[in-house]
N, CA, C and O of each residue as an XYZ file, in Angstrom:
320
protein
N       9.320     11.941      5.775
C       9.656     10.750      5.016
C       9.428     11.032      3.529
O       8.407     11.590      3.126
N      10.398     10.632      2.746
C      10.311     10.822      1.296
C       9.457      9.721      0.656
O       9.286      8.639      1.218
N       8.930     10.024     -0.524
C       8.110      9.029     -1.223
C       8.896      7.761     -1.544
O       8.332      6.667     -1.535
N      10.180      7.895     -1.826
C      10.994      6.712     -2.113
C      11.068      5.791     -0.899
O      11.083      4.568     -1.044
N      11.114      6.374      0.297
C      11.119      5.576      1.523
C       9.776      4.880      1.720
O       9.719      3.734      2.166
N       8.696      5.587      1.384
C       7.360      4.997      1.500
C       7.245      3.805      0.567
O       6.733      2.756      0.959
N       7.722      3.956     -0.679
C       7.702      2.826     -1.625
C       8.484      1.639     -1.073
O       8.043      0.495     -1.182
N       9.627      1.907     -0.491
C      10.461      0.838      0.057
C       9.743      0.110      1.192
O       9.726     -1.120      1.231
N       9.157      0.863      2.106
C       8.416      0.265      3.221
C       7.207     -0.511      2.709
O       6.929     -1.615      3.177
N       6.488      0.067      1.747
C       5.317     -0.609      1.169
C       5.722     -1.899      0.473
O       5.036     -2.915      0.588
N       6.823     -1.858     -0.240
C       7.273     -3.049     -0.959
C       7.522     -4.194      0.025
O       7.170     -5.343     -0.242
N       8.132     -3.864      1.164
C       8.376     -4.885      2.189
C       7.072     -5.444      2.726
O       6.961     -6.649      2.952
N       6.074     -4.577      2.935
C       4.756     -5.021      3.415
C       4.112     -5.941      2.383
O       3.591     -6.999      2.735
N       4.144     -5.548      1.119
C       3.544     -6.360      0.051
C       4.228     -7.721     -0.040
O       3.556     -8.750     -0.128
N       5.558     -7.730     -0.021
C       6.301     -8.995     -0.122
C       5.941     -9.926      1.024
O       5.778    -11.131      0.831
N       5.819     -9.360      2.217
C       5.475    -10.170      3.381
C       4.025    -10.662      3.308
O       3.757    -11.847      3.505
N       3.113     -9.763      3.030
C       1.687    -10.107      3.027
C       1.334    -11.113      1.938
O       0.536    -12.024      2.158
N       1.934    -10.943      0.764
C       1.624    -11.829     -0.358
C       2.642    -12.956     -0.510
O       2.580    -13.734     -1.462
N       3.577    -13.037      0.432
C       4.593    -14.093      0.459
C       5.283    -14.240     -0.898
O       5.408    -15.335     -1.446
N       5.724    -13.088     -1.416
C       6.358    -13.056     -2.735
C       7.473    -12.000     -2.724
O       7.204    -10.801     -2.796
N       8.704    -12.456     -2.635
C       9.843    -11.532     -2.587
C      10.159    -10.885     -3.930
O      11.034    -10.022     -4.011
N       9.462    -11.290     -4.979
C       9.712    -10.737     -6.312
C       8.846     -9.523     -6.631
O       8.968     -8.957     -7.717
N       7.978     -9.112     -5.716
C       7.120     -7.952     -5.962
C       7.983     -6.697     -6.020
O       8.807     -6.452     -5.139
N       7.783     -5.918     -7.057
C       8.471     -4.636     -7.221
C       7.395     -3.597     -7.534
O       6.915     -3.510     -8.665
N       7.026     -2.821     -6.537
C       5.943     -1.853     -6.702
C       6.356     -0.682     -7.582
O       7.478     -0.182     -7.506
N       5.421     -0.266     -8.411
C       5.555      0.924     -9.246
C       4.293      1.760     -9.018
O       3.298      1.238     -8.514
N       4.315      3.033     -9.374
C       3.125      3.867     -9.166
C       1.862      3.288     -9.800
O       0.769      3.442     -9.255
N       2.003      2.627    -10.940
C       0.825      2.127    -11.650
C       0.384      0.737    -11.195
O      -0.606      0.215    -11.708
N       1.095      0.123    -10.245
C       0.723     -1.207     -9.755
C      -0.655     -1.153     -9.116
O      -0.943     -0.275     -8.303
N      -1.511     -2.112     -9.496
C      -2.862     -2.194     -8.929
C      -3.153     -3.640     -8.545
O      -2.310     -4.518     -8.729
N      -4.334     -3.884     -8.018
C      -4.708     -5.226     -7.563
C      -4.611     -6.261     -8.681
O      -4.310     -7.425     -8.418
N      -4.859     -5.857     -9.909
C      -4.778     -6.796    -11.039
C      -3.354     -7.288    -11.269
O      -3.147     -8.329    -11.892
N      -2.375     -6.541    -10.768
C      -0.968     -6.875    -11.015
C      -0.350     -7.789     -9.956
O       0.745     -8.316    -10.153
N      -1.043     -7.976     -8.845
C      -0.480     -8.749     -7.730
C      -1.373     -9.956     -7.460
O      -2.541     -9.818     -7.097
N      -0.796    -11.137     -7.645
C      -1.559    -12.365     -7.423
C      -1.979    -12.461     -5.961
O      -1.157    -12.314     -5.057
N      -3.259    -12.707     -5.743
C      -3.782    -12.851     -4.396
C      -4.320    -11.571     -3.779
O      -4.829    -11.592     -2.658
N      -4.214    -10.446     -4.499
C      -4.701     -9.176     -3.961
C      -6.208     -9.101     -4.207
O      -6.672     -8.532     -5.195
N      -6.954     -9.695     -3.274
C      -8.408     -9.679     -3.341
C      -8.929     -8.786     -2.223
O      -8.153     -8.073     -1.586
N     -10.229     -8.819     -1.980
C     -10.817     -7.904     -0.999
C     -10.316     -8.176      0.422
O     -10.072     -7.238      1.180
N     -10.162     -9.436      0.782
C      -9.657     -9.754      2.119
C      -8.199     -9.315      2.254
O      -7.818     -8.736      3.271
N      -7.396     -9.583      1.249
C      -5.993     -9.159      1.267
C      -5.905     -7.631      1.330
O      -5.000     -7.086      1.960
N      -6.837     -6.951      0.683
C      -6.847     -5.488      0.687
C      -7.046     -4.968      2.112
O      -6.378     -4.025      2.535
N      -7.964     -5.587      2.842
C      -8.198     -5.181      4.235
C      -6.933     -5.412      5.061
O      -6.516     -4.540      5.824
N      -6.330     -6.582      4.906
C      -5.101     -6.888      5.643
C      -3.979     -5.927      5.276
O      -3.180     -5.540      6.128
N      -3.926     -5.550      4.017
C      -2.922     -4.610      3.537
C      -3.112     -3.235      4.184
O      -2.150     -2.632      4.658
N      -4.331     -2.752      4.203
C      -4.629     -1.446      4.802
C      -4.260     -1.444      6.283
O      -3.652     -0.491      6.771
N      -4.625     -2.509      6.998
C      -4.304     -2.610      8.424
C      -2.791     -2.604      8.635
O      -2.288     -1.910      9.518
N      -2.073     -3.371      7.831
C      -0.611     -3.428      7.947
C       0.022     -2.063      7.674
O       0.966     -1.659      8.353
N      -0.504     -1.366      6.679
C       0.023     -0.032      6.337
C      -0.253      0.951      7.471
O       0.622      1.731      7.848
N      -1.471      0.914      8.014
C      -1.814      1.812      9.115
C      -0.899      1.563     10.318
O      -0.455      2.511     10.966
N      -0.620      0.306     10.613
C       0.248     -0.011     11.742
C       1.685      0.428     11.484
O       2.326      1.009     12.360
N       2.189      0.153     10.292
C       3.578      0.488      9.961
C       3.840      1.987     10.011
O       4.834      2.441     10.578
N       2.925      2.752      9.404
C       3.124      4.191      9.293
C       2.456      4.985     10.418
O       2.580      6.208     10.483
N       1.745      4.275     11.304
C       1.029      4.909     12.418
C       0.080      5.997     11.922
O       0.085      7.130     12.402
N      -0.735      5.604     10.940
C      -1.741      6.506     10.372
C      -3.080      5.789     10.350
O      -3.149      4.587     10.605
N      -4.144      6.522     10.047
C      -5.468      5.941      9.880
C      -6.060      6.468      8.579
O      -6.030      7.668      8.308
N      -6.597      5.551      7.780
C      -7.265      5.938      6.547
C      -8.751      6.150      6.813
O      -9.352      5.440      7.619
N      -9.331      7.116      6.141
C     -10.778      7.286      6.144
C     -11.346      6.333      5.102
O     -10.667      5.978      4.138
N     -12.591      5.923      5.299
C     -13.235      5.004      4.362
C     -13.207      5.556      2.945
O     -12.932      4.815      2.001
N     -13.484      6.832      2.784
C     -13.486      7.451      1.453
C     -12.108      7.378      0.800
O     -12.007      7.206     -0.415
N     -11.053      7.509      1.595
C      -9.698      7.416      1.049
C      -9.424      6.007      0.537
O      -8.852      5.829     -0.538
N      -9.832      5.019      1.307
C      -9.618      3.623      0.905
C     -10.379      3.317     -0.380
O      -9.852      2.672     -1.286
N     -11.617      3.784     -0.447
C     -12.448      3.524     -1.627
C     -11.935      4.231     -2.867
O     -12.212      3.796     -3.985
N     -11.187      5.321     -2.689
C     -10.722      6.101     -3.842
C      -9.369      5.632     -4.368
O      -8.892      6.151     -5.377
N      -8.741      4.663     -3.706
C      -7.426      4.202     -4.140
C      -7.521      3.415     -5.437
O      -8.298      2.466     -5.537
N      -6.723      3.813     -6.441
C      -6.742      3.142     -7.737
C      -5.467      2.347     -8.010
O      -5.478      1.354     -8.737
N      -4.372      2.807     -7.412
C      -3.094      2.138     -7.639
C      -2.122      2.497     -6.517
O      -2.451      3.292     -5.636
N      -0.954      1.925     -6.551
C       0.033      2.143     -5.501
C       0.508      3.600     -5.476
O       0.775      4.144     -4.404
N       0.612      4.219     -6.625
C       1.013      5.626     -6.669
C       0.070      6.507     -5.873
O       0.505      7.389     -5.133
N      -1.216      6.264     -6.029
C      -2.208      7.037     -5.282
C      -2.110      6.717     -3.793
O      -2.229      7.614     -2.958
N      -1.895      5.446     -3.456
C      -1.715      5.039     -2.065
C      -0.527      5.772     -1.442
O      -0.625      6.275     -0.323
N       0.578      5.832     -2.153
C       1.768      6.533     -1.660
C       1.465      8.012     -1.446
O       1.902      8.598     -0.455
N       0.724      8.614     -2.365
C       0.366     10.030     -2.223
C      -0.449     10.278     -0.951
O      -0.229     11.260     -0.243
N      -1.393      9.374     -0.671
C      -2.236      9.521      0.524
C      -1.388      9.345      1.788
O      -1.514     10.120      2.736
N      -0.528      8.324      1.799
C       0.350      8.106      2.950
C       1.255      9.333      3.153
O       1.403      9.826      4.270
N       1.845      9.806      2.074
C       2.744     10.970      2.138
C       2.028     12.180      2.722
O       2.586     12.893      3.556
N       0.789     12.413      2.285
C       0.040     13.577      2.790
C      -0.265     13.446      4.273
O      -0.342     14.454      4.976
N      -0.437     12.236      4.757
C      -0.718     12.021      6.168
C       0.536     12.152      7.034
O       0.445     12.480      8.217
N       1.682     11.901      6.457
C       2.931     11.962      7.213
C       3.555     13.359      7.224
O       4.413     13.654      8.057
N       3.124     14.211      6.304
C       3.739     15.545      6.188
C       2.748     16.651      6.438
O       3.106     17.827      6.378
């Protein structure tokens, strides 16, 4: 799977989870950029991503995420 496909899938997850069809993810997008992205939403987001991509994140990976670009890199590394 290409990174562009991962962004597309992630964007759909974000739009659904945050009930906002106007979300357009970029590599630099972070929690400060998305209304409602708090700690509980973060957990729900991680679970949704793990289910969609059939992967599992390690705690250290989750704690090290700074933005969507880094998230995509981690997902990409797990899929390839």
